[in-house]
C-alpha positions as a Markdown table, in Angstrom:
| # | Residue | x | y | z |
|---|---|---|---|---|
| 1 | Met | 13.5 | 19.6 | 74.4 |
| 2 | Lys | 10.8 | 21.8 | 76.0 |
| 3 | Asp | 7.3 | 20.4 | 76.2 |
| 4 | Leu | 4.5 | 23.0 | 76.3 |
| 5 | Gly | 1.9 | 20.6 | 75.6 |
| 6 | Asn | 0.8 | 19.2 | 72.4 |
| 7 | Ile | 1.6 | 21.8 | 69.6 |
| 8 | Val | 0.9 | 20.8 | 66.1 |
| 9 | Val | 2.3 | 22.7 | 63.0 |
| 10 | Tyr | 0.2 | 22.1 | 59.8 |
| 11 | Gly | 2.4 | 23.0 | 56.9 |
| 12 | Ala | 4.3 | 21.9 | 53.7 |
| 13 | Pro | 7.8 | 21.5 | 52.8 |
| 14 | Trp | 7.5 | 24.1 | 50.2 |
| 15 | Cys | 6.1 | 26.7 | 52.4 |
| 16 | Gly | 8.9 | 29.5 | 53.3 |
| 17 | Asp | 6.8 | 30.6 | 56.3 |
| 18 | Cys | 6.3 | 27.0 | 57.5 |
| 19 | Ile | 10.0 | 26.4 | 57.3 |
| 20 | Arg | 10.9 | 29.7 | 59.3 |
| 21 | Ser | 8.4 | 28.9 | 62.0 |
| 22 | Glu | 9.5 | 25.3 | 62.4 |
| 23 | Ser | 13.2 | 26.6 | 62.6 |
| 24 | Leu | 12.2 | 29.1 | 65.3 |
| 25 | Leu | 10.6 | 26.2 | 67.3 |
| 26 | Asn | 13.6 | 24.1 | 66.7 |
| 27 | Arg | 16.0 | 26.8 | 67.8 |
| 28 | Leu | 14.0 | 27.3 | 70.9 |
| 29 | Asp | 14.1 | 23.6 | 71.6 |
| 30 | Ile | 10.2 | 23.2 | 71.6 |
| 31 | Lys | 8.5 | 19.9 | 71.1 |
| 32 | Tyr | 6.0 | 19.9 | 68.4 |
| 33 | Lys | 4.2 | 17.6 | 65.8 |
| 34 | Lys | 4.6 | 18.3 | 62.1 |
| 35 | Val | 1.7 | 17.5 | 59.8 |
| 36 | Asp | 2.6 | 17.8 | 56.0 |
| 37 | Ile | -0.8 | 18.9 | 54.6 |
| 38 | Asp | 0.2 | 17.4 | 51.1 |
| 39 | Gln | 0.9 | 14.0 | 52.7 |
| 40 | Glu | -2.1 | 14.1 | 54.9 |
| 41 | Pro | -4.8 | 15.8 | 52.7 |
| 42 | Glu | -7.6 | 14.7 | 55.1 |
| 43 | Val | -6.6 | 17.7 | 57.4 |
| 44 | Gln | -7.6 | 20.3 | 54.8 |
| 45 | Asp | -11.1 | 20.4 | 56.0 |
| 46 | Tyr | -10.0 | 21.0 | 59.6 |
| 47 | Ile | -7.6 | 23.8 | 58.5 |
| 48 | Arg | -10.5 | 25.4 | 56.7 |
| 49 | Lys | -12.8 | 24.9 | 59.5 |
| 50 | Leu | -10.4 | 26.8 | 62.0 |
| 51 | Gln | -9.9 | 29.5 | 59.4 |
| 52 | Asn | -13.5 | 30.2 | 58.2 |
| 53 | Gly | -12.9 | 28.8 | 55.0 |
| 54 | Leu | -9.2 | 29.6 | 54.3 |
| 55 | Arg | -6.3 | 27.5 | 54.0 |
| 56 | Lys | -3.3 | 29.4 | 55.1 |
| 57 | Ile | -0.1 | 27.7 | 56.6 |
| 58 | Pro | 1.6 | 27.3 | 58.8 |
| 59 | Leu | -1.3 | 26.8 | 61.0 |
| 60 | Ile | 0.1 | 26.1 | 64.5 |
| 61 | Val | -2.5 | 24.7 | 67.0 |
| 62 | Phe | -1.8 | 24.7 | 70.7 |
| 63 | Glu | -3.0 | 22.5 | 73.5 |
| 64 | Asp | -5.4 | 24.9 | 74.7 |
| 65 | His | -7.1 | 25.1 | 71.3 |
| 66 | Ser | -5.7 | 28.4 | 70.5 |
| 67 | Phe | -3.9 | 28.7 | 67.2 |
| 68 | Leu | -1.7 | 30.9 | 65.1 |
| 69 | Val | -2.0 | 31.4 | 61.2 |
| 70 | Glu | 1.1 | 32.5 | 59.5 |
| 71 | Pro | 2.7 | 33.9 | 62.5 |
| 72 | Ser | 5.7 | 36.3 | 62.5 |
| 73 | Asp | 8.6 | 35.1 | 64.8 |
| 74 | Glu | 7.5 | 37.7 | 67.4 |
| 75 | Glu | 4.0 | 36.4 | 67.6 |
| 76 | Leu | 5.2 | 33.0 | 68.0 |
| 77 | Ile | 7.7 | 33.8 | 70.8 |
| 78 | Leu | 5.0 | 35.7 | 72.7 |
| 79 | Lys | 2.6 | 32.6 | 72.5 |
| 80 | Ile | 5.5 | 30.4 | 73.5 |
| 81 | Glu | 6.1 | 32.7 | 76.5 |
| 82 | Glu | 2.4 | 32.9 | 77.3 |
| 83 | Leu | 2.3 | 29.0 | 77.3 |
| 84 | Ala | 5.4 | 28.6 | 79.6 |
| 85 | Ile | 3.9 | 30.8 | 82.2 |
| 86 | Lys | 0.7 | 28.9 | 82.5 |
């Protein structure tokens, strides 16, 4: 499993975009931590803070504190490639 630093995926099991992003990370063998926002409701404030009051998922936060919200597979792949180069 590839370790590109601490990647955290904030999502929920009922979220289709979350399932798609996690599936992509799994197919690419990328290590990440999964946070279920329904099981850990205390993260709601953090999510809203990053998104200026919104609460869209998946929210994928990278070690450099950059993040993607509801990324397409292409956006997520580009970010992973960027992290792998650093």
